[in-house]
N, C-alpha and C positions, 0 to 999 in steps of 0.2 A: 135323648136330649143331652147336649154337652154339659159338662160340669161347669158351674160358675165359680170362679175364684175372685174374691175381692182383694184387690191390690191397693194398699194404702201407702202413699209416698209421705214418709214422716222422718226423713233424715236430715233435712235442712237446718241450718243454724238459726234461722229466723232473725237475721240481723236488724230488720226494721221493727222488731218488737223489743229491742234492747232499751233499757238495761234488764228488763224482765227475763229475757232468754239467756242472760249470763248465768242464771240459776235454774231456770225451768225450760225443758224442751218445749218448743213452740206448740206442739200438739197436745201438751199437758197443761196448758194454761187453764185456770178454772173459769167456767162460764155458767150462766143460769143462777137461779136463786139458791140452789143446793151446791153450787160451785164444783160441779163434776168436771173432770178434765174434758177438754174439747174432743179428744179422741174417743172418749166413752160414748158420746153422741153418735159418732161415726159407727162404732161397733154395734150399738143398739139399733141403728138404722138398718145396717146389713142384716142383723138377726131378725128384725121385724119383717123383713122381706124374704126370709128363708135362705139367706146367703150365709152359710156357717163356716166355710173354708176361707180364712183370711190370711194374707201374706203382708206383713209389715216390712217395708223397705226402710231400714234404719241406719243411723250413723251417729250424729251428734247427740250426746246424752241418751244413748239407746237404753242404758240401764234403767232410767226412770220409767220408760215405757214397759220394758220387760218385767220389772219388779211389780208394777201395778197390774198388768194384764196377764202375766205369766202365760200359760198355755191356752187361755181363753175360756176354760171350763166354768169359771165363775159366771160368765155371761152366756153360757151354753153355745159357744162357738169354738172352733179350733184355730188357734193363731200360731203361725210359724214366722220366724224372723230371718231376714236376709240382710246382712250388712253390706253397705256400698263398697264396691271395688274401686280403688283409686284410678285404675286404668279404664274404667267404664263409667264415666261421669254423666250427669244430666238425667232427666226423667226417663228418657228412652234407655240410657245406659244402665240405670238402676233396675229397670224391668228386665233387661237382658241378663243382668247378674242373677236375678231370680230364675230365669230360664236355664242358665248355665249350671245353677246349683240344684236343678230339679224341683224347685218349689212350684213351678208352673210348667205346662207343656202345650204343645201345638194343638192338642185336642180340646183344650179348655176354652171357655169364653171368659175373657178377662174384663172385669169391671174395675177400671182404674180411678182412684179417688185421691185428689190432692188433700193432704191431711190438715191443712189450715182452713178448710171450707166447712161450714156448718149449714146443713139443709135438711128439710123434711121431704125431699123429693120422693116420688113414687118410683122406686128402683124396679119394682115388678113391671110397671108399665114401660119403663125405659128399655128393659131387656126384651119385652114382648115386641116393642117397636123395632128394635135391632134385628130380631129374628124375622119378623114379617118382611122387612126390607131386604133380607139376605145381605146385610151390609158387612163389609170388612171392618169398618169403623163407624161408630155413632158418637157424636159429641153432644152433650147436654148443653142447651142454650137457654138464655133468659132474655126476654125483651123488656124494654122500659128501664134499663140500667141508668142510674143517675151518676153522672161524672162527679167526682169528689172535689174538683177544682173548677175555677171559672175559666171560660174560654174567651179569647179575643177575636173579633172579626176585623180583618185587615183588608185594605184595598191593594191594588197591584204595586203601589208605591210604598207600602208598609205603614201607611197611616191607619191608626186605629179608628174604626167606625163605631164600635160599641163593644159591650161585653155581654156574655151570657153566663150568669152565675149558676154553676153546678147544673148544667142542662141535662135533660134525659135523652139518651141515645135512641134513635129509631131502630137501628139494626140490632139484632140479637147478639149477645156476647157469651163467651164460654164461661161456664160456672165451675170448671175444674173437675168435671166428671166425664168419663168417656168409656165406651165399650169397644173392645177389640176382638176380632176373630183370632183364635189361637195361632192360625197359620201366619199371621202378621209377624210373629216372632222370628220366623226365618227371613222375612223381608227386612226386618230390623237388623238382624245379624249381618246380612249382606250390605245393608246401607251403612252400617257403622264401619265395617272393614277394620282397618288399622287405626281409625280415629280414636281419640281418648274420650270423646263426648258425643252424645246423641240426645236430641231434644224431641219429645213426643209431639208436641203441638207445632213446633217450628220446622221439623224435618220429616218425621214419620208419616203424619197424616197428609202433608203435601205430596210426599212420595207416592202414597196410595192413589191419590187423585191423578198424579202424573202418569202412572202406569195403568190407569183405567179401572182400578178396583173401587167399588162403590163406597162412598163415605156419606153419611146422612147426618142431619141436624135434628135433634129432638128438642123442641121448644117447650119449656115448662113455665108455669106460673107459680111454682112452689116457692116457699120462703128459702132464701139462701143468703149467706153472708160470708165475705172473705175477711178473715181475721189477719190481715196482712201487715198491720202496723199498730203502734201504740195508740194512735188516734182512733183507728178503726175499732180496736179492742175496747177502748174506753166508751165508745158510742154504742156498743152492743148492749141492748136493754136486757137485763137478766130475766125480767118478768115475761118479755116477749119470747125469749128462748123457751122458758117453761111452758108457755101457752102453746107454742108451735109444736112442742115435743110431748105434750101430755099423753097422747095415745101411744107413742113409741116407747116412752119411759115406763108406761103402765102404772 
């Protein structure tokens, strides 16, 4: 069986979380009643599902992350750090930097996790699904996503017919977690070429579809929350977080 590498994207500046992120790396913001860093919930989720080889793709305020987690031994995992390359930007570009640095290879199964997401998703089941489908890429999806803004219904002339206040979407949305077959790294390398930026969701996965390599959606009902802005962060219920992670936190 292929080795699973947990790849956590945690290099962004978190501009929508300012002014908080002027001082704190976005993945290190405290959540839950015990105010543990958001990234600690990610690490403990990986560990709970037996994924102990983690690669943190870092840049902005990377020292805060490294000083807290060090080599990961305190959490019974192994953490390596790869700093973003200015010539290889974007989510796909950051993963390629890890590939070029030898932190991941084409024989691995890559579980990619956006570092500002908190979830208690069953990663074991996600990986089993990915293997059963013999997929090149598997994207974790959630149905019933509630839009955080109101939507206007217009007629063909632009007249407003009514409003839907924070409607629930029928189609599943990406929750910021995906699994990639290691050989995808070579596809990504060719796709990037001389470009300075490569996006995983916007370019890599559509490329796999275009060339006929199977990509599947894994629909989950697990709790998940995107801490993408100050408003979202303030609305994250600390007690709910602790309740959802009671088993994982031990």
